[in-house]
All heavy atoms as TSV, in Angstrom:
chain	resi	resn	atom	element	x	y	z
A	1	MET	N	N	-142.077	150.051	50.762
A	1	MET	CA	C	-141.937	149.965	52.132
A	1	MET	C	C	-141.500	151.266	52.747
A	1	MET	O	O	-140.767	152.002	52.138
A	1	MET	CB	C	-140.975	148.825	52.570
A	1	MET	CG	C	-141.595	147.374	52.374
A	1	MET	SD	S	-142.432	146.770	53.813
A	1	MET	CE	C	-143.355	145.628	53.123
A	2	GLU	N	N	-141.786	151.491	54.024
A	2	GLU	CA	C	-141.238	152.658	54.601
A	2	GLU	C	C	-139.837	152.555	54.819
A	2	GLU	O	O	-139.284	151.532	54.740
A	2	GLU	CB	C	-141.930	152.810	56.051
A	2	GLU	CG	C	-143.423	152.940	56.032
A	2	GLU	CD	C	-144.102	153.152	57.332
A	2	GLU	OE1	O	-143.358	153.141	58.388
A	2	GLU	OE2	O	-145.338	153.252	57.477
A	3	GLN	N	N	-139.149	153.688	55.002
A	3	GLN	CA	C	-137.725	153.609	54.884
A	3	GLN	C	C	-137.047	153.209	56.217
A	3	GLN	O	O	-135.828	152.901	56.197
A	3	GLN	CB	C	-137.163	155.076	54.621
A	3	GLN	CG	C	-137.597	155.510	53.148
A	3	GLN	CD	C	-137.010	154.447	52.158
A	3	GLN	OE1	O	-135.846	154.134	52.163
A	3	GLN	NE2	N	-137.868	153.994	51.177
A	4	SER	N	N	-137.714	153.168	57.331
A	4	SER	CA	C	-137.070	152.648	58.592
A	4	SER	C	C	-138.172	152.258	59.554
A	4	SER	O	O	-139.347	152.411	59.246
A	4	SER	CB	C	-136.369	153.845	59.243
A	4	SER	OG	O	-137.096	154.822	59.536
A	5	GLY	N	N	-137.672	151.536	60.599
A	5	GLY	CA	C	-138.729	151.044	61.599
A	5	GLY	C	C	-138.669	149.621	61.752
A	5	GLY	O	O	-137.670	148.976	61.339
A	6	THR	N	N	-139.593	149.066	62.371
A	6	THR	CA	C	-139.675	147.599	62.564
A	6	THR	C	C	-140.760	146.857	61.673
A	6	THR	O	O	-141.713	147.579	61.180
A	6	THR	CB	C	-140.080	147.145	64.034
A	6	THR	OG1	O	-141.286	147.837	64.339
A	6	THR	CG2	C	-139.054	147.728	64.991
A	7	ALA	N	N	-140.550	145.711	61.248
A	7	ALA	CA	C	-141.349	144.989	60.448
A	7	ALA	C	C	-141.796	143.616	61.100
A	7	ALA	O	O	-140.952	143.125	61.960
A	7	ALA	CB	C	-140.655	144.624	59.091
A	8	GLN	N	N	-142.835	143.187	60.740
A	8	GLN	CA	C	-143.355	141.887	61.166
A	8	GLN	C	C	-143.510	140.942	60.020
A	8	GLN	O	O	-144.040	141.322	59.058
A	8	GLN	CB	C	-144.708	142.043	61.910
A	8	GLN	CG	C	-145.202	140.645	62.405
A	8	GLN	CD	C	-146.601	140.887	63.038
A	8	GLN	OE1	O	-147.132	141.891	63.007
A	8	GLN	NE2	N	-147.171	139.770	63.579
A	9	ILE	N	N	-142.800	139.778	60.190
A	9	ILE	CA	C	-142.912	138.793	59.089
A	9	ILE	C	C	-143.740	137.534	59.550
A	9	ILE	O	O	-143.521	137.039	60.642
A	9	ILE	CB	C	-141.443	138.361	58.748
A	9	ILE	CG1	C	-140.640	139.527	58.235
A	9	ILE	CG2	C	-141.459	137.223	57.634
A	9	ILE	CD1	C	-139.112	139.305	58.045
A	10	GLN	N	N	-144.708	137.119	58.769
A	10	GLN	CA	C	-145.478	135.975	59.065
A	10	GLN	C	C	-145.410	134.960	57.899
A	10	GLN	O	O	-145.405	135.430	56.781
A	10	GLN	CB	C	-146.959	136.246	59.330
A	10	GLN	CG	C	-147.148	137.224	60.524
A	10	GLN	CD	C	-148.717	137.595	60.665
A	10	GLN	OE1	O	-149.268	137.887	59.586
A	10	GLN	NE2	N	-149.112	137.529	61.827
A	11	LEU	N	N	-145.352	133.693	58.276
A	11	LEU	CA	C	-145.413	132.674	57.286
A	11	LEU	C	C	-146.792	131.952	57.652
A	11	LEU	O	O	-147.016	131.485	58.761
A	11	LEU	CB	C	-144.306	131.555	57.420
A	11	LEU	CG	C	-143.001	131.952	56.755
A	11	LEU	CD1	C	-141.842	130.910	57.178
A	11	LEU	CD2	C	-143.143	131.951	55.322
A	12	ILE	N	N	-147.590	131.868	56.579
A	12	ILE	CA	C	-148.997	131.314	56.685
A	12	ILE	C	C	-149.144	130.216	55.828
A	12	ILE	O	O	-148.858	130.244	54.674
A	12	ILE	CB	C	-149.985	132.477	56.345
A	12	ILE	CG1	C	-149.641	133.779	57.265
A	12	ILE	CG2	C	-151.507	132.071	56.496
A	12	ILE	CD1	C	-150.302	135.071	56.758
A	13	ASP	N	N	-149.762	129.048	56.450
A	13	ASP	CA	C	-150.038	127.872	55.576
A	13	ASP	C	C	-151.222	128.089	54.716
A	13	ASP	O	O	-151.935	129.048	54.857
A	13	ASP	CB	C	-149.965	126.623	56.334
A	13	ASP	CG	C	-151.174	126.552	57.298
A	13	ASP	OD1	O	-152.142	127.250	57.151
A	13	ASP	OD2	O	-151.132	125.625	58.170
A	14	MET	N	N	-151.435	127.126	53.778
A	14	MET	CA	C	-152.676	127.302	52.924
A	14	MET	C	C	-153.973	127.110	53.672
A	14	MET	O	O	-154.946	127.418	52.995
A	14	MET	CB	C	-152.533	126.322	51.777
A	14	MET	CG	C	-151.355	126.611	50.722
A	14	MET	SD	S	-151.662	128.099	49.846
A	14	MET	CE	C	-150.690	129.378	50.748
A	15	TYR	N	N	-153.945	126.776	54.905
A	15	TYR	CA	C	-155.196	126.821	55.636
A	15	TYR	C	C	-155.431	128.036	56.343
A	15	TYR	O	O	-156.405	128.253	57.122
A	15	TYR	CB	C	-155.088	125.549	56.651
A	15	TYR	CG	C	-155.090	124.249	55.967
A	15	TYR	CD1	C	-153.770	123.552	55.970
A	15	TYR	CD2	C	-156.088	123.669	55.329
A	15	TYR	CE1	C	-153.692	122.370	55.392
A	15	TYR	CE2	C	-155.921	122.417	54.616
A	15	TYR	CZ	C	-154.707	121.765	54.658
A	15	TYR	OH	O	-154.600	120.495	54.116
A	16	GLY	N	N	-154.528	128.974	56.265
A	16	GLY	CA	C	-154.733	130.317	56.853
A	16	GLY	C	C	-154.039	130.375	58.287
A	16	GLY	O	O	-154.233	131.353	59.020
A	17	LYS	N	N	-153.357	129.329	58.709
A	17	LYS	CA	C	-152.747	129.271	60.066
A	17	LYS	C	C	-151.330	129.876	59.983
A	17	LYS	O	O	-150.501	129.555	59.125
A	17	LYS	CB	C	-152.574	127.887	60.448
A	17	LYS	CG	C	-151.999	127.765	61.898
A	17	LYS	CD	C	-151.907	126.251	62.312
A	17	LYS	CE	C	-151.158	126.208	63.632
A	17	LYS	NZ	N	-150.847	124.804	64.007
A	18	VAL	N	N	-151.127	130.851	60.970
A	18	VAL	CA	C	-149.741	131.481	61.039
A	18	VAL	C	C	-148.808	130.402	61.732
A	18	VAL	O	O	-149.025	129.960	62.804
A	18	VAL	CB	C	-149.774	132.769	61.927
A	18	VAL	CG1	C	-148.281	133.172	62.116
A	18	VAL	CG2	C	-150.602	133.754	61.240
A	19	VAL	N	N	-147.845	129.904	60.913
A	19	VAL	CA	C	-146.921	128.820	61.304
A	19	VAL	C	C	-145.571	129.331	61.898
A	19	VAL	O	O	-144.923	128.629	62.667
A	19	VAL	CB	C	-146.732	127.794	60.308
A	19	VAL	CG1	C	-147.979	127.017	59.927
A	19	VAL	CG2	C	-146.105	128.379	59.039
A	20	ALA	N	N	-145.345	130.574	61.525
A	20	ALA	CA	C	-144.086	131.169	62.075
A	20	ALA	C	C	-144.252	132.693	62.056
A	20	ALA	O	O	-144.900	133.303	61.183
A	20	ALA	CB	C	-142.862	130.805	61.312
A	21	GLN	N	N	-143.683	133.344	62.952
A	21	GLN	CA	C	-143.676	134.858	63.067
A	21	GLN	C	C	-142.335	135.435	63.566
A	21	GLN	O	O	-141.874	134.849	64.551
A	21	GLN	CB	C	-144.898	135.213	64.064
A	21	GLN	CG	C	-145.175	136.657	64.061
A	21	GLN	CD	C	-146.604	136.900	64.638
A	21	GLN	OE1	O	-147.549	136.183	64.317
A	21	GLN	NE2	N	-146.686	137.868	65.617
A	22	TYR	N	N	-141.946	136.436	63.063
A	22	TYR	CA	C	-140.680	136.937	63.308
A	22	TYR	C	C	-140.748	138.426	63.267
A	22	TYR	O	O	-141.522	139.086	62.564
A	22	TYR	CB	C	-139.607	136.634	62.300
A	22	TYR	CG	C	-139.458	135.122	62.014
A	22	TYR	CD1	C	-140.123	134.492	60.874
A	22	TYR	CD2	C	-138.646	134.339	62.857
A	22	TYR	CE1	C	-140.022	133.121	60.795
A	22	TYR	CE2	C	-138.426	133.003	62.613
A	22	TYR	CZ	C	-139.248	132.364	61.557
A	22	TYR	OH	O	-139.116	130.978	61.402
A	23	GLY	N	N	-139.823	139.110	63.998
A	23	GLY	CA	C	-139.680	140.578	63.917
A	23	GLY	C	C	-138.392	140.860	63.164
A	23	GLY	O	O	-137.448	139.991	63.107
A	24	ALA	N	N	-138.329	141.986	62.559
A	24	ALA	CA	C	-137.204	142.303	61.765
A	24	ALA	C	C	-137.016	143.771	61.794
A	24	ALA	O	O	-138.021	144.575	62.048
A	24	ALA	CB	C	-137.326	141.792	60.269
A	25	THR	N	N	-135.934	144.369	61.333
A	25	THR	CA	C	-135.649	145.756	61.186
A	25	THR	C	C	-135.724	146.156	59.740
A	25	THR	O	O	-135.148	145.536	58.998
A	25	THR	CB	C	-134.290	146.130	61.943
A	25	THR	OG1	O	-134.328	145.741	63.220
A	25	THR	CG2	C	-134.042	147.641	61.811
A	26	ASN	N	N	-136.504	147.239	59.432
A	26	ASN	CA	C	-136.484	147.790	58.109
A	26	ASN	C	C	-135.460	148.867	58.047
A	26	ASN	O	O	-135.562	149.869	58.788
A	26	ASN	CB	C	-137.831	148.328	57.820
A	26	ASN	CG	C	-137.987	148.942	56.437
A	26	ASN	OD1	O	-137.137	148.870	55.641
A	26	ASN	ND2	N	-139.171	149.503	56.162
A	27	ASN	N	N	-134.373	148.642	57.329
A	27	ASN	CA	C	-133.318	149.560	57.238
A	27	ASN	C	C	-133.226	150.101	55.845
A	27	ASN	O	O	-132.800	149.437	54.864
A	27	ASN	CB	C	-131.995	148.810	57.504
A	27	ASN	CG	C	-130.797	149.854	57.666
A	27	ASN	OD1	O	-130.965	151.001	57.633
A	27	ASN	ND2	N	-129.585	149.252	57.829
A	28	ALA	N	N	-133.685	151.394	55.676
A	28	ALA	CA	C	-133.662	152.042	54.335
A	28	ALA	C	C	-134.520	151.236	53.284
A	28	ALA	O	O	-134.146	151.155	52.135
A	28	ALA	CB	C	-132.339	152.296	53.845
A	29	GLY	N	N	-135.647	150.659	53.669
A	29	GLY	CA	C	-136.446	149.911	52.746
A	29	GLY	C	C	-136.029	148.448	52.475
A	29	GLY	O	O	-136.640	147.739	51.693
A	30	ARG	N	N	-134.999	148.032	53.188
A	30	ARG	CA	C	-134.515	146.557	53.106
A	30	ARG	C	C	-134.664	145.913	54.387
A	30	ARG	O	O	-134.305	146.320	55.414
A	30	ARG	CB	C	-132.915	146.683	52.680
A	30	ARG	CG	C	-132.396	145.395	52.415
A	30	ARG	CD	C	-131.094	145.474	52.011
A	30	ARG	NE	N	-130.476	144.115	51.795
A	30	ARG	CZ	C	-129.753	143.783	50.864
A	30	ARG	NH1	N	-129.427	144.723	49.955
A	30	ARG	NH2	N	-129.322	142.528	50.670
A	31	ILE	N	N	-135.364	144.751	54.237
A	31	ILE	CA	C	-135.673	143.878	55.366
A	31	ILE	C	C	-134.852	142.643	55.069
A	31	ILE	O	O	-135.101	141.906	54.165
A	31	ILE	CB	C	-137.113	143.623	55.603
A	31	ILE	CG1	C	-137.859	145.034	55.827
A	31	ILE	CG2	C	-137.449	142.717	56.729
A	31	ILE	CD1	C	-139.252	144.797	55.735
A	32	VAL	N	N	-134.001	142.219	56.037
A	32	VAL	CA	C	-133.291	140.953	55.910
A	32	VAL	C	C	-133.634	140.166	57.187
A	32	VAL	O	O	-133.370	140.602	58.317
A	32	VAL	CB	C	-131.806	141.199	55.789
A	32	VAL	CG1	C	-131.077	139.837	55.772
A	32	VAL	CG2	C	-131.428	142.101	54.606
A	33	ARG	N	N	-133.946	138.806	56.917
A	33	ARG	CA	C	-134.285	137.971	57.982
A	33	ARG	C	C	-134.107	136.537	57.566
A	33	ARG	O	O	-134.749	136.110	56.591
A	33	ARG	CB	C	-135.678	138.089	58.576
A	33	ARG	CG	C	-136.238	137.198	59.648
A	33	ARG	CD	C	-135.468	137.574	60.973
A	33	ARG	NE	N	-136.115	137.054	62.102
A	33	ARG	CZ	C	-135.584	136.033	62.854
A	33	ARG	NH1	N	-134.472	135.582	62.529
A	33	ARG	NH2	N	-136.273	135.589	63.905
A	34	ALA	N	N	-133.320	135.712	58.334
A	34	ALA	CA	C	-133.107	134.321	57.914
A	34	ALA	C	C	-134.226	133.429	58.586
A	34	ALA	O	O	-134.586	133.861	59.681
A	34	ALA	CB	C	-131.700	133.758	58.410
A	35	ILE	N	N	-134.845	132.606	57.760
A	35	ILE	CA	C	-135.870	131.894	58.211
A	35	ILE	C	C	-135.569	130.421	57.932
A	35	ILE	O	O	-135.260	130.004	56.874
A	35	ILE	CB	C	-137.151	132.158	57.391
A	35	ILE	CG1	C	-137.543	133.682	57.737
A	35	ILE	CG2	C	-138.321	131.302	57.848
A	35	ILE	CD1	C	-138.737	134.035	57.027
A	36	SER	N	N	-135.541	129.559	58.978
A	36	SER	CA	C	-135.271	128.077	58.893
A	36	SER	C	C	-136.341	127.289	58.222
A	36	SER	O	O	-137.468	127.302	58.772
A	36	SER	CB	C	-134.790	127.530	60.248
A	36	SER	OG	O	-134.579	126.158	60.105
A	37	SER	N	N	-136.116	126.694	57.074
A	37	SER	CA	C	-137.204	125.931	56.577
A	37	SER	C	C	-137.276	124.441	57.198
A	37	SER	O	O	-138.140	123.799	56.933
A	37	SER	CB	C	-136.920	125.769	55.089
A	37	SER	OG	O	-135.708	125.046	54.817
A	38	ASN	N	N	-136.310	124.189	58.110
A	38	ASN	CA	C	-136.331	122.884	58.845
A	38	ASN	C	C	-137.614	122.703	59.732
A	38	ASN	O	O	-138.056	121.640	59.995
A	38	ASN	CB	C	-135.131	122.751	59.735
A	38	ASN	CG	C	-133.937	122.632	58.894
A	38	ASN	OD1	O	-133.916	122.219	57.784
A	38	ASN	ND2	N	-132.765	122.967	59.443
A	39	LEU	N	N	-138.275	123.883	60.057
A	39	LEU	CA	C	-139.442	123.856	60.847
A	39	LEU	C	C	-140.742	123.710	60.085
A	39	LEU	O	O	-141.791	123.501	60.627
A	39	LEU	CB	C	-139.586	125.095	61.716
A	39	LEU	CG	C	-138.262	125.437	62.562
A	39	LEU	CD1	C	-138.432	126.689	63.184
A	39	LEU	CD2	C	-138.084	124.334	63.595
A	40	LEU	N	N	-140.611	123.811	58.721
A	40	LEU	CA	C	-141.779	123.803	57.887
A	40	LEU	C	C	-141.910	122.541	57.020
A	40	LEU	O	O	-140.848	121.957	56.482
A	40	LEU	CB	C	-141.737	124.925	56.937
A	40	LEU	CG	C	-141.535	126.397	57.605
A	40	LEU	CD1	C	-141.338	127.368	56.527
A	40	LEU	CD2	C	-142.758	126.635	58.393
A	41	ALA	N	N	-142.978	121.990	56.800
A	41	ALA	CA	C	-143.337	120.946	55.889
A	41	ALA	C	C	-143.192	121.382	54.393
A	41	ALA	O	O	-143.272	122.673	54.227
A	41	ALA	CB	C	-144.696	120.380	56.122
A	42	ASP	N	N	-142.823	120.605	53.426
A	42	ASP	CA	C	-142.807	120.972	52.076
A	42	ASP	C	C	-144.131	121.483	51.738
A	42	ASP	O	O	-145.171	120.997	52.078
A	42	ASP	CB	C	-142.392	119.861	51.208
A	42	ASP	CG	C	-140.929	119.537	51.364
A	42	ASP	OD1	O	-140.223	120.083	52.036
A	42	ASP	OD2	O	-140.549	118.599	50.636
A	43	GLY	N	N	-144.178	122.551	50.842
A	43	GLY	CA	C	-145.572	122.997	50.382
A	43	GLY	C	C	-145.557	124.466	50.103
A	43	GLY	O	O	-144.456	125.135	50.186
A	44	MET	N	N	-146.558	125.081	49.907
A	44	MET	CA	C	-146.742	126.494	49.548
A	44	MET	C	C	-147.108	127.273	50.791
A	44	MET	O	O	-148.030	126.785	51.606
A	44	MET	CB	C	-147.699	126.703	48.491
A	44	MET	CG	C	-147.709	128.216	48.000
A	44	MET	SD	S	-148.878	128.447	46.582
A	44	MET	CE	C	-148.330	127.252	45.390
A	45	TYR	N	N	-146.612	128.387	50.980
A	45	TYR	CA	C	-146.849	129.283	52.088
A	45	TYR	C	C	-147.116	130.823	51.595
A	45	TYR	O	O	-146.544	131.033	50.459
A	45	TYR	CB	C	-145.861	129.301	53.124
A	45	TYR	CG	C	-145.610	127.988	53.776
A	45	TYR	CD1	C	-144.841	126.984	53.219
A	45	TYR	CD2	C	-146.150	127.728	55.005
A	45	TYR	CE1	C	-144.620	125.709	53.762
A	45	TYR	CE2	C	-146.037	126.452	55.606
A	45	TYR	CZ	C	-145.299	125.456	55.001
A	45	TYR	OH	O	-145.022	124.243	55.629
A	46	LEU	N	N	-147.701	131.535	52.374
A	46	LEU	CA	C	-147.773	132.910	52.190
A	46	LEU	C	C	-146.774	133.658	53.048
A	46	LEU	O	O	-146.699	133.306	54.279
A	46	LEU	CB	C	-149.219	133.517	52.392
A	46	LEU	CG	C	-150.200	133.008	51.533
A	46	LEU	CD1	C	-151.559	133.613	51.893
A	46	LEU	CD2	C	-149.970	133.408	50.043
A	47	LEU	N	N	-145.964	134.460	52.521
A	47	LEU	CA	C	-145.060	135.341	53.423
A	47	LEU	C	C	-145.643	136.618	53.381
A	47	LEU	O	O	-145.837	137.300	52.386
A	47	LEU	CB	C	-143.721	135.372	52.627
A	47	LEU	CG	C	-142.670	136.201	53.368
A	47	LEU	CD1	C	-142.196	135.624	54.595
A	47	LEU	CD2	C	-141.429	136.378	52.455
A	48	ARG	N	N	-146.065	137.078	54.570
A	48	ARG	CA	C	-146.634	138.449	54.802
A	48	ARG	C	C	-145.637	139.311	55.597
A	48	ARG	O	O	-145.241	139.027	56.754
A	48	ARG	CB	C	-147.964	138.375	55.521
A	48	ARG	CG	C	-148.629	139.660	55.693
A	48	ARG	CD	C	-149.973	139.594	56.418
A	48	ARG	NE	N	-150.928	138.954	55.628
A	48	ARG	CZ	C	-151.918	138.193	56.050
A	48	ARG	NH1	N	-152.166	138.129	57.367
A	48	ARG	NH2	N	-152.724	137.613	55.251
A	49	ILE	N	N	-145.337	140.503	55.013
A	49	ILE	CA	C	-144.448	141.423	55.682
A	49	ILE	C	C	-145.297	142.625	55.992
A	49	ILE	O	O	-145.865	143.219	55.102
A	49	ILE	CB	C	-143.274	141.812	54.799
A	49	ILE	CG1	C	-142.437	140.487	54.568
A	49	ILE	CG2	C	-142.340	142.823	55.605
A	49	ILE	CD1	C	-141.353	140.752	53.541
A	50	THR	N	N	-145.320	143.115	57.294
A	50	THR	CA	C	-146.094	144.268	57.645
A	50	THR	C	C	-145.128	145.172	58.240
A	50	THR	O	O	-144.244	144.838	59.113
A	50	THR	CB	C	-147.115	143.977	58.731
A	50	THR	OG1	O	-147.969	142.960	58.251
A	50	THR	CG2	C	-148.032	145.170	59.081
A	51	CYS	N	N	-145.175	146.503	57.718
A	51	CYS	CA	C	-144.246	147.611	58.196
A	51	CYS	C	C	-145.148	148.868	58.192
A	51	CYS	O	O	-145.394	149.290	57.155
A	51	CYS	CB	C	-143.093	147.685	57.247
A	51	CYS	SG	S	-141.767	148.784	57.874
A	52	GLY	N	N	-145.484	149.308	59.389
A	52	GLY	CA	C	-146.317	150.406	59.495
A	52	GLY	C	C	-147.590	150.023	59.007
A	52	GLY	O	O	-148.223	149.080	59.252
A	53	LYS	N	N	-148.125	150.977	57.991
A	53	LYS	CA	C	-149.457	150.635	57.438
A	53	LYS	C	C	-149.359	149.822	56.136
A	53	LYS	O	O	-150.363	149.485	55.524
A	53	LYS	CB	C	-150.080	152.005	57.011
A	53	LYS	CG	C	-150.479	152.773	58.346
A	53	LYS	CD	C	-151.102	154.155	57.971
A	53	LYS	CE	C	-151.390	154.914	59.125
A	53	LYS	NZ	N	-151.873	156.257	58.783
A	54	LEU	N	N	-148.203	149.568	55.669
A	54	LEU	CA	C	-148.008	148.764	54.519
A	54	LEU	C	C	-147.974	147.311	54.756
A	54	LEU	O	O	-147.328	146.836	55.713
A	54	LEU	CB	C	-146.697	149.243	53.786
A	54	LEU	CG	C	-146.743	150.684	53.279
A	54	LEU	CD1	C	-145.275	151.020	52.792
A	54	LEU	CD2	C	-147.694	150.910	52.207
A	55	ILE	N	N	-148.604	146.480	53.838
A	55	ILE	CA	C	-148.560	145.031	53.965
A	55	ILE	C	C	-148.265	144.453	52.578
A	55	ILE	O	O	-148.870	144.929	51.616
A	55	ILE	CB	C	-149.844	144.424	54.430
A	55	ILE	CG1	C	-150.248	144.993	55.752
A	55	ILE	CG2	C	-149.895	142.995	54.472
A	55	ILE	CD1	C	-151.720	144.641	56.207
A	56	LYS	N	N	-147.229	143.596	52.524
A	56	LYS	CA	C	-146.813	142.913	51.274
A	56	LYS	C	C	-146.879	141.437	51.525
A	56	LYS	O	O	-146.409	140.936	52.479
A	56	LYS	CB	C	-145.290	143.319	50.993
A	56	LYS	CG	C	-144.724	142.640	49.809
A	56	LYS	CD	C	-145.053	143.424	48.592
A	56	LYS	CE	C	-144.286	142.713	47.433
A	56	LYS	NZ	N	-144.603	143.267	46.136
A	57	THR	N	N	-147.590	140.761	50.586
A	57	THR	CA	C	-147.817	139.382	50.688
A	57	THR	C	C	-147.302	138.663	49.403
A	57	THR	O	O	-147.647	139.145	48.284
A	57	THR	CB	C	-149.277	139.059	50.909
A	57	THR	OG1	O	-149.764	139.630	52.051
A	57	THR	CG2	C	-149.466	137.542	51.060
A	58	GLU	N	N	-146.421	137.611	49.543
A	58	GLU	CA	C	-145.955	136.782	48.485
A	58	GLU	C	C	-146.086	135.410	48.715
A	58	GLU	O	O	-146.126	134.879	49.862
A	58	GLU	CB	C	-144.355	137.122	48.260
A	58	GLU	CG	C	-144.087	138.553	47.873
A	58	GLU	CD	C	-144.415	138.818	46.423
A	58	GLU	OE1	O	-144.473	137.921	45.595
A	58	GLU	OE2	O	-144.634	140.089	46.153
A	59	ARG	N	N	-146.235	134.590	47.585
A	59	ARG	CA	C	-146.235	133.119	47.755
A	59	ARG	C	C	-144.861	132.542	47.794
A	59	ARG	O	O	-144.001	133.136	46.909
A	59	ARG	CB	C	-147.007	132.474	46.619
A	59	ARG	CG	C	-148.501	132.720	46.722
A	59	ARG	CD	C	-149.184	132.118	45.677
A	59	ARG	NE	N	-149.045	133.000	44.496
A	59	ARG	CZ	C	-149.248	132.722	43.153
A	59	ARG	NH1	N	-149.567	131.568	42.876
A	59	ARG	NH2	N	-149.116	133.627	42.309
A	60	VAL	N	N	-144.555	131.677	48.654
A	60	VAL	CA	C	-143.254	130.949	48.645
A	60	VAL	C	C	-143.487	129.394	48.679
A	60	VAL	O	O	-144.485	129.068	49.132
A	60	VAL	CB	C	-142.395	131.425	49.840
A	60	VAL	CG1	C	-141.883	132.776	49.781
A	60	VAL	CG2	C	-142.991	131.149	51.194
A	61	VAL	N	N	-142.527	128.754	48.219
A	61	VAL	CA	C	-142.676	127.379	48.198
A	61	VAL	C	C	-141.432	126.665	48.859
A	61	VAL	O	O	-140.376	127.083	48.677
A	61	VAL	CB	C	-142.641	126.735	46.652
A	61	VAL	CG1	C	-142.550	125.236	46.675
A	61	VAL	CG2	C	-143.827	127.203	45.953
A	62	VAL	N	N	-141.629	125.855	49.862
A	62	VAL	CA	C	-140.645	125.079	50.548
A	62	VAL	C	C	-140.601	123.703	49.929
A	62	VAL	O	O	-141.548	122.968	49.838
A	62	VAL	CB	C	-140.956	124.900	52.067
A	62	VAL	CG1	C	-139.988	124.143	52.743
A	62	VAL	CG2	C	-141.010	126.406	52.682
A	63	GLU	N	N	-139.377	123.389	49.425
A	63	GLU	CA	C	-139.218	122.112	48.789
A	63	GLU	C	C	-137.800	121.722	49.031
A	63	GLU	O	O	-136.883	122.404	48.484
A	63	GLU	CB	C	-139.454	122.269	47.268
A	63	GLU	CG	C	-139.421	120.858	46.549
A	63	GLU	CD	C	-139.707	121.011	45.035
A	63	GLU	OE1	O	-139.108	121.822	44.321
A	63	GLU	OE2	O	-140.521	120.152	44.588
A	64	ARG	N	N	-137.527	120.598	49.648
A	64	ARG	CA	C	-136.265	120.059	49.935
A	64	ARG	C	C	-135.748	119.138	48.716
A	64	ARG	O	O	-136.520	118.310	48.362
A	64	ARG	CB	C	-136.179	119.392	51.301
A	64	ARG	CG	C	-136.401	120.355	52.399
A	64	ARG	CD	C	-136.560	119.653	53.680
A	64	ARG	NE	N	-136.911	120.525	54.716
A	64	ARG	CZ	C	-138.154	121.058	54.820
A	64	ARG	NH1	N	-139.084	120.805	54.038
A	64	ARG	NH2	N	-138.387	121.896	55.779
A	65	SER	N	N	-134.535	119.326	48.320
A	65	SER	CA	C	-134.043	118.550	47.158
A	65	SER	C	C	-133.456	117.187	47.619
A	65	SER	O	O	-133.290	116.363	46.815
A	65	SER	CB	C	-133.029	119.343	46.368
A	65	SER	OG	O	-131.936	119.719	47.287
A	66	ASN	N	N	-133.179	117.092	48.912
A	66	ASN	CA	C	-132.661	115.759	49.393
A	66	ASN	C	C	-133.576	114.864	49.966
A	66	ASN	O	O	-133.405	114.201	50.954
A	66	ASN	CB	C	-131.535	116.091	50.395
A	66	ASN	CG	C	-132.124	116.912	51.565
A	66	ASN	OD1	O	-133.248	117.357	51.632
A	66	ASN	ND2	N	-131.227	117.189	52.587
A	67	LYS	N	N	-134.778	114.713	49.362
A	67	LYS	CA	C	-135.869	113.717	49.770
A	67	LYS	C	C	-135.225	112.273	49.574
A	67	LYS	O	O	-134.608	112.055	48.654
A	67	LYS	CB	C	-137.103	113.857	48.934
A	67	LYS	CG	C	-137.860	115.273	49.341
A	67	LYS	CD	C	-139.120	115.301	48.587
A	67	LYS	CE	C	-139.776	116.534	48.786
A	67	LYS	NZ	N	-141.000	116.686	48.106
A	68	LYS	N	N	-135.717	111.468	50.520
A	68	LYS	CA	C	-135.257	109.967	50.445
A	68	LYS	C	C	-136.455	109.136	50.120
A	68	LYS	O	O	-137.526	109.394	50.464
A	68	LYS	CB	C	-134.453	109.570	51.681
A	68	LYS	CG	C	-133.207	110.407	51.815
A	68	LYS	CD	C	-132.533	109.827	53.018
A	68	LYS	CE	C	-131.244	110.626	53.175
A	68	LYS	NZ	N	-130.395	110.206	54.230
């Protein structure tokens, strides 16, 4: 990632819909942003971080351990 600037964070469901979008600051290549999973259903999502011309995509799983 670039060493400074702003970053855009998107959570995308498996249907390709952007379900959450956040802005964040890239500080020396480190991006920190808390994301509440309470707004998301259990399942797999893509986490896409865009900073300048660079795009990084990772798979993440939301799974709550306190299911009833």
